[in-house]
C-alpha positions as a printed Julia matrix, in Angstrom:
310×3 Matrix{Float64}:
 -13.38    1.65  -25.9
 -13.73   -0.9   -23.11
 -10.88   -0.43  -20.59
  -8.44   -3.29  -20.18
  -5.82   -1.93  -17.74
  -5.76    0.1   -14.53
  -3.21    2.73  -13.48
  -3.02    3.87   -9.85
  -1.77    7.01   -8.2
   0.18    6.0    -5.07
   0.02    8.61   -2.3
  -3.37    8.54   -0.5
  -4.6     5.85   -2.92
  -2.27    2.92   -2.27
  -0.07    4.26    0.54
  -0.98    6.75    3.25
   1.44    9.69    3.37
   1.55   11.94    6.45
   4.51   14.37    6.17
   3.93   15.68    9.68
   5.3    12.44   11.11
   8.86   13.34   10.1
   8.83   16.67   11.91
   7.19   15.12   14.96
  10.48   13.3    15.5
  12.19   16.58   16.36
   9.43   18.76   17.81
   6.14   18.59   19.63
   3.33   17.43   17.34
   1.25   20.48   18.22
   3.96   22.76   16.79
   4.29   20.97   13.46
   1.44   22.51   11.39
   2.54   26.07   12.1
   6.16   25.17   11.48
   5.38   23.58    8.11
   3.41   26.65    7.06
   6.11   29.06    8.19
   8.9    27.33    6.27
   6.61   26.86    3.25
   6.98   23.1     3.3
   4.2    22.19    0.87
   5.33   24.45   -2.02
   8.89   23.2    -1.51
   7.8    19.59   -1.44
   5.61   19.98   -4.53
   8.61   21.23   -6.48
  10.61   18.23   -5.24
   8.33   15.96   -7.24
  10.32   17.06  -10.29
  13.67   15.98   -8.86
  15.53   12.76   -8.29
  18.17   13.85   -5.76
  17.07   16.37   -3.13
  20.47   17.48   -1.85
  20.48   20.84   -3.64
  16.76   21.4    -3.13
  17.12   20.9     0.61
  20.16   23.19    0.76
  18.3    25.97   -1.09
  15.29   25.57    1.2
  17.39   25.73    4.36
  19.23   28.8     3.05
  15.91   30.66    3.23
  15.3    29.65    6.85
  18.78   28.94    8.28
  17.75   29.09   11.94
  15.43   26.13   11.35
  18.01   23.95    9.59
  18.02   21.05   12.05
  14.26   20.74   12.08
  13.95   21.1     8.32
  16.47   18.31    7.77
  14.14   16.0     9.67
  11.98   15.55    6.58
  14.6    13.63    4.62
  16.09   11.99    7.7
  12.79   10.59    8.96
  10.93   10.32    5.67
  10.25    6.61    6.14
   7.99    7.49    9.08
   5.76    9.59    6.8
   4.53    6.58    4.81
   2.36    5.22    7.57
   0.21    2.41    6.14
  -1.47    0.93    3.1
  -4.72    2.74    2.36
  -7.38    0.31    3.64
  -8.88   -1.84    0.9
  -6.84   -0.73   -2.1
  -4.3    -3.55   -1.99
  -7.06   -6.15   -2.07
  -8.52   -4.46   -5.16
  -5.11   -4.61   -6.81
  -4.93   -8.34   -6.06
  -8.45   -8.88   -7.39
  -7.55   -7.11  -10.62
  -4.51   -9.32  -11.0
  -6.63  -12.4   -10.38
  -8.96  -11.17  -13.13
  -6.04  -10.8   -15.53
  -6.16   -6.99  -15.58
  -2.68   -5.39  -15.83
  -1.97   -2.78  -13.14
   0.6     0.01  -13.19
   1.24    3.21  -11.26
   1.89    6.89  -11.94
   2.95    9.06   -9.04
   4.24   12.52   -8.24
   7.18   11.59   -6.0
  10.83   12.57   -5.81
  13.06    9.83   -7.16
  15.24    9.69   -4.05
  12.38    9.31   -1.61
  10.42    6.91   -3.78
  13.42    4.61   -4.02
  13.42    4.37   -0.23
   9.7     3.72   -0.16
   9.79    1.05   -2.83
  12.46   -0.85   -0.91
  10.18   -1.09    2.14
   6.64   -1.6     0.86
   6.17   -4.93   -0.88
   2.73   -4.03   -2.22
   4.5    -1.87   -4.83
   6.07   -4.97   -6.37
   2.66   -5.92   -7.74
   2.73   -3.18  -10.36
   3.89   -4.08  -13.85
   5.4    -0.61  -14.19
   5.71    2.53  -12.06
   6.28    5.97  -13.59
   7.67    8.41  -11.02
   7.72   12.14  -11.71
  11.1    12.65  -10.04
  12.71   10.25  -12.48
  11.05   11.85  -15.49
  11.34   15.54  -14.59
   7.65   16.18  -15.3
   4.71   16.06  -12.89
   0.97   15.55  -12.98
  -1.2    17.22  -14.23
   1.13   17.81  -17.22
  -0.28   15.7   -20.05
   3.21   14.55  -21.03
   3.57   12.3   -18.0
   0.21   10.63  -18.67
   1.22   10.01  -22.27
   4.56    8.62  -21.1
   2.88    6.29  -18.6
   0.55    4.92  -21.28
   3.47    4.47  -23.66
   5.43    2.57  -21.01
   2.43    0.33  -20.41
   2.08   -0.16  -24.18
  -1.55    0.92  -23.98
  -3.69    3.38  -25.86
  -4.93    5.98  -23.32
  -8.53    4.94  -23.99
  -7.71    1.43  -22.75
  -6.55    2.65  -19.34
  -8.5     3.58  -16.23
  -6.52    6.06  -14.12
  -7.22    6.46  -10.39
  -6.17    9.53   -8.39
  -7.29   11.29   -5.22
  -6.74   14.74   -6.77
  -9.53   16.04   -9.0
  -7.12   18.11  -11.11
  -5.16   14.99  -12.04
  -8.34   13.07  -12.83
  -9.42   15.83  -15.21
  -5.98   15.89  -16.83
  -6.11   12.13  -17.44
  -9.53   12.46  -19.07
  -8.19   15.23  -21.31
  -5.45   12.86  -22.51
  -8.11   10.32  -23.47
  -7.92    8.02  -20.48
 -10.88    6.97  -18.4
 -10.39    8.23  -14.86
 -11.83    7.78  -11.39
 -11.62   10.15   -8.44
 -10.54    8.07   -5.44
 -12.38    8.69   -2.18
 -12.51    5.19   -0.69
 -11.65    1.63   -1.65
 -15.29    0.63   -1.35
 -16.36    3.21   -3.95
 -13.38    2.4    -6.15
 -14.29   -1.27   -6.27
 -17.87   -0.42   -7.19
 -16.64    1.9    -9.95
 -14.31   -0.76  -11.37
 -17.11   -3.33  -11.25
 -19.31   -0.87  -13.12
 -16.67   -0.7   -15.85
 -16.66   -4.48  -16.12
 -13.15   -4.91  -14.71
 -14.26   -6.73  -11.55
 -17.14   -9.04  -10.82
 -19.17   -9.08   -7.61
 -17.15   -9.73   -4.47
 -17.64  -13.3    -3.31
 -17.32  -13.43    0.49
 -15.52  -16.35    2.09
 -17.95  -18.6     3.91
 -15.41  -20.62    5.85
 -12.79  -19.71    8.45
  -9.14  -19.13    7.63
  -6.13  -19.88    9.82
  -2.7   -18.47   10.59
   0.17  -20.26   12.34
   2.59  -18.21   14.46
   5.25  -18.99   17.07
   3.83  -18.62   20.57
   6.53  -16.17   21.62
   5.79  -13.96   18.6
   2.1   -13.98   19.49
   2.83  -12.99   23.09
   4.93  -10.07   21.86
   2.12   -8.96   19.55
  -0.45   -9.02   22.33
   1.86   -6.96   24.53
   2.59   -4.45   21.77
  -1.0    -4.29   20.55
   0.01   -5.0    16.96
   1.09   -7.97   14.86
   3.71   -6.82   12.31
   4.14  -10.13   10.51
   2.98  -11.71    7.28
   4.53  -15.13    7.81
   7.4   -16.52    9.81
  10.3   -14.08    9.53
   8.52  -11.97    6.89
   7.08   -8.58    7.83
   3.65   -7.4     6.77
   5.03   -4.21    5.2
   7.56   -6.17    3.15
   4.95   -8.66    1.89
   1.82   -6.52    1.66
  -0.52   -9.12    3.14
  -0.82  -11.74    5.91
  -0.53  -15.38    4.89
  -3.47  -17.57    5.91
  -4.5   -21.15    5.18
  -7.76  -23.01    4.8
  -8.33  -25.91    7.18
  -7.29  -28.55    4.67
  -3.98  -26.72    4.12
  -2.93  -26.5     7.78
  -0.9   -29.68    7.98
   1.07  -28.81    4.85
   1.69  -25.24    6.05
   2.9   -26.39    9.44
   5.22  -29.01    7.98
   6.69  -26.56    5.48
   7.28  -23.6     7.77
   7.1   -24.8    11.38
   8.36  -28.39   11.41
  11.08  -27.42   13.9
   8.55  -26.2    16.51
   6.56  -28.39   18.85
   2.87  -27.95   19.55
   3.59  -26.03   22.75
   5.61  -23.47   20.8
   2.94  -22.76   18.19
  -0.32  -20.83   18.16
  -3.07  -21.4    15.62
  -5.26  -18.36   15.0
  -8.7   -18.49   13.42
 -10.33  -15.62   11.55
 -13.93  -15.69   10.35
 -13.9   -13.13    7.52
 -16.72  -10.6     7.35
 -18.07   -9.72    3.89
 -15.88   -6.61    3.87
 -12.69   -8.27    5.16
 -10.02   -7.7     2.45
  -9.16  -11.34    1.79
  -8.23  -12.51   -1.7
  -7.43  -16.12   -2.58
  -4.2   -16.33   -4.58
  -2.65  -19.59   -5.73
  -5.22  -21.38   -3.62
  -4.32  -19.66   -0.35
  -6.24  -16.85    1.39
  -4.28  -13.61    1.79
  -5.41  -10.86    4.15
  -4.53   -7.45    2.68
  -4.54   -5.7     6.04
  -2.62   -6.11    9.29
  -3.82   -9.07   11.33
  -6.7    -7.79   13.52
  -5.89   -8.87   17.08
  -9.45   -8.42   18.31
 -10.98  -10.51   15.53
  -8.83  -13.64   15.7
  -9.29  -16.52   18.11
  -6.62  -18.86   19.4
  -7.75  -22.41   18.68
  -6.43  -25.93   19.03
  -5.71  -27.76   15.8
  -7.47  -30.78   17.27
 -10.75  -28.85   17.13
 -10.39  -28.01   13.42
 -11.97  -30.17   10.74
  -8.89  -30.57    8.56
 -10.98  -31.74    5.62
 -13.11  -28.58    5.55
C-alpha cells in the first residue's frame, strides 16, 4: 500500500533532549555523567514514560538515594532546560509534508507531566494533527499496543503510515505492526527517504533573497548576546517554530502591518540569501526559516537598495 501519512517520534527526531542539562544546574558538568549512572537515572526515567504524574516516582527514586535528594530533584525542577533545540532540518520537512497535503502526527515515549510542559513551550508541536504520549496511555514503545492506538487515533490503517524513530527497536516494532518505518539518523537522509516513498518531491531551492524586519534595539541585543531568539516582533522562535521572512515585494506590506509605529532609524532590514540546504519553506506565500536566524549569514541592508518588485 502506498503510504499517505507520516508519524514522528519526538525526542532526538523533532526536539533535541539532553537530560544532563538539568543536573548541570546544581553541579559541575563534569560530575553529571557519573552521578546519573550512580543514581540509575536512565532506568528510572525509562519507567517514567509510563506515568503521567511523577510525584510518587520521584519520591520512590529519592528514597533509594536520600543523600542525593536535592540534586535528584533538579531533573523535574529544571526539565525545561533539557529540551535544548529543534533537531536541525526536521521541522522544515514537517512543513513540506503539510504543504504537500500529507497528514502528520506524533508518537512519543514521554511522561505526561513533562510533555505537557514541553508542549506549552515549543510551537513546532502544534503542527501535528495528533500526538500520542506514552505517559497518558500507560503503555510505551516498542509495545505494539501503542502503535495500534496511534494508528487508530489517526484513523489510518497501519500500512498507510510511515513511522519515523531514532531507535531501531521501535522501528522494528512499527514494521511488525504493519506500518512502514524509517530509522532516523539525519534530516537530510529522512527527506531523501520520504521522497523515495513518493511523499515529497525534489527540494526546490529559493533563487531570490528573503528579508526580515526587526527593531534596531532588538538587533543590537542579539549581536551582543550572539543569538537572535525571535520569530517576529514580540514572538519568540521557540514559541513559533520558525522565523518570519518576506520576499522583496512583500516588504512594504509587512512593515506597515507590524512596524508602522517605528521610524526608519528604529528599524533594521536583514537580508538572507538562502543556500540550497537552508531550511526555508514558503507557506501562505511567505518564506519561513525553520531554524534560528543565522547572525553570520544575514546582511543589514537599506530598503532603498531593494528592488521592491522582485
